[in-house]
Each structure stands twice: as C-alpha cells, then as structure tokens.
C-alpha positions as CSV (number, residue, x, y, z in Angstrom):
1,M,0.0,0.0,0.0
2,S,1.1,3.5,-0.6
3,E,1.9,5.8,2.3
4,Y,-0.9,8.1,3.5
5,K,-0.2,11.8,3.5
6,H,-2.7,13.9,5.3
7,G,-3.9,17.0,3.5
8,T,-2.7,16.2,0.0
9,M,-6.0,15.7,-1.8
10,D,-7.6,18.5,-3.8
11,V,-10.9,19.2,-2.1
12,S,-11.8,22.5,-3.9
13,N,-14.8,20.8,-5.6
14,Q,-16.1,19.5,-2.2
15,E,-15.7,22.9,-0.6
16,K,-17.7,24.6,-3.4
17,T,-20.5,22.0,-3.0
18,F,-20.6,22.4,0.8
19,A,-20.7,26.2,0.4
20,G,-23.6,25.9,-2.0
21,F,-25.4,23.5,0.4
22,I,-25.0,26.0,3.3
23,T,-26.1,28.9,1.2
24,G,-29.2,26.9,0.1
25,C,-30.0,26.0,3.7
26,I,-29.7,29.7,4.7
27,W,-32.1,30.8,1.9
28,I,-34.6,28.1,2.7
29,G,-34.5,28.9,6.4
30,G,-35.0,32.6,5.7
31,I,-37.9,32.1,3.3
32,S,-39.5,29.7,5.8
33,I,-39.3,32.2,8.6
34,G,-40.6,34.9,6.3
35,I,-43.6,32.7,5.4
36,L,-44.3,32.0,9.1
37,V,-44.2,35.7,10.0
38,F,-46.5,36.5,7.1
39,L,-49.0,33.8,8.2
40,A,-48.8,35.0,11.8
41,I,-49.4,38.7,10.9
42,F,-52.3,38.1,8.5
43,N,-53.7,35.2,10.6
44,S,-54.1,32.9,7.5
C-alpha cells in the first residue's frame, strides 16, 4: 500500500459543493421564517 499523506488531496470541488449547500439552507430557512411571519401577521 502507498503511504498516507494527510492533506494532499484537492478538495476544492467538495468545498464549493458544501458552500452551496450551506447557502441553500440559509435561503430556505430565511424564506420559511418569512412565510411563518407572514402567516402570523395576517392570521391565515
């Protein structure tokens, strides 16, 4: 087996994917909170 060297793999693609996932979660959370506030204000 080859020797393992920690930190030598290129992870830029994984970092971009994770950043997109976090951004999407923030957007979905914000929109959900906005909808809940709208429903609470207008008592729908």
